[in-house]
C-alpha positions, 0 to 999 in steps of 0.5 A: 885552276877550274874545278871539275864539275860532275854532271852524271845526268847530263853525261848519261843523256849525251852518251845515250844520244850518241849510242842511239845514233850509233845503233839506229844509223838514221842520221844524215847530213842535211843540205837545205839547198845547194847554197846552205848546209847544216851539219853536226857531231855528237862526241862522247869520251871516257878516260881513266888515268893510272897515275904513278908518283907520290901523292897522286890517285887514279882517276876516271872521268867522262865528257860529251859534247855536240857541235853544230855548224852552218855553212852558207855559199851565196856565190862561188866567191862568198862563204859564211860559217857559224859553229856552235858547241855544247858540252857536259863534263870536263873529263880529266883535263882540269885535274892537273894530273900532267902538264899535257891535257889528255883530251884536246877538245872543247869541254863544258867549262871551255865553252862558257865565258869563252876567252873572258868575252862573256860569250857562251857556246859560239865558237866561230862566225866568219865570212870569207871572200875569194878572189880568183886571180888566175886559173891556178891562183886564188886569194882568200880574205877571212874575217870574224870569230875564227880559230887559228888552228884551222890555218897554222900548224895544221896536219893531215894525220894529227890535227883533230881530237875528235877523229885522230889523236886525243892528247893535245901534244899531237893535235897542235904543239902547245908552244905555238900558243894558238888562240881559238874562238876570237876576233881575227882575220886571215889572208890566204894566197894559193898559187898552184901547189904553194900556200901562204897564210897570214893571220892576226887575232886579238884574244885574252888569257887568264892572268889571275882569278877571274881576270883576263888580259888582252893580247895580239897574236900574229902568224905567217905560214908557208906551205907546199903540196908535194905529189909523188908516186907514193902519194901526197905530202904537205910541208909547212913552215911558220912563225908567230909573235905576240905583243908584250903582255906576258909575265917575264921570269923577273916578275917585273917586265912583260914579254912576248911569246914568239917562235917558229915551227914546221909541220909535215905529213907524207903518204908513203902508200895508200895505206901508210902515212907519216907526220912530223912536227918541230917547234921552238919558242923563245923563253923571254916570258914564263913558259912550260916548254920551249922545244917540242918534237913529235912524229908518228904514223897513220895506217889506213884500214885498207890493210884489212879491207875496211878503208874507213878504219885507221890506226895512229901511233905517235911519240912526242918530246917536250923540253922544259924551258929554263924558267919552268918547273918542268925538266922534260915531258915525254908523251906517246899515244896509239889509237884504233878508230873503227867505222861502226856505220856510215854515220858513226865511229868508235875509237880505243885510245892509249896514252902514256905521259911522263913529266920529269920535274925539277923540284917536285916528284916526277909524274907518269902514267897511262891513260885508257880512253874510249871515244864515240862519234855520231855525225849528221 
């Protein structure tokens, strides 16, 4: 397990930058020309865990990061994207307090030697070409260093740790095993309100001390956009599999990771929206959770006259796999995000995690968090 590193000077530096942008409000997106744009985001978080259970201690940690993106559209059919990210601090994630990470974002250690590729800070570098098949149909082909979470198990109200929920259970389901920041390709077909995506990636997982094992990941997702008098809804179903590279319970054979799931979101009005996810994973290989269910509500700030504010509430149940040390995990989260200025926001976040373990003492606790963003 990686050790959390203390970076007090770096953290203060990053938090200072975030505070500077928030207070001065002098940042703006930069369009070099009509074909090239550059954008960035500064994020600072602090989380304090009040943990119950024998042999556990309360802990508080901070982290900060800066993401930079460049997008180039030489034609209406061609697109290039590159994304860099830099971080300071690892927050609570590597303390091993719970089976779920309290912050799903990329932190300092995540951005170095990414996936054992000897590559730092570069998250994405891909090219997309779009074929216009008809007035209502397009076919997009994407290739390069990609992030599968942009294409599989996406959700309007629960898919971004920088602006929505912070706990990994409500950003993407962990038993979907989505790889990020590695070589792959996507074929995306849009026909009216229907979308079909087929993804293939080659990635690595840490199989030992500083040892990484290659594996292939394949996924297909079908989605439908439903427009009603209440508002827009999106309904998706997907399936995924890997090749046989993962340890089986008997410690001799290797097995694959495979499963299926749904991800849905629906606006009930201009103010209220709901989301639901459910995913099931085969337990041929050693895994923590084989069934995961989550759902929640989004309340827009129009309710109190500030349309850029929002409240999110979510609950999740994760069933432990038969070969896992976890019997079940329950997670809940609520956040309030307030737009401070045109280019900054502040979020107050509360999480509760309860791990019911089969052999060891159960663990549960509250995590209190604050997140500040400045974008330019």
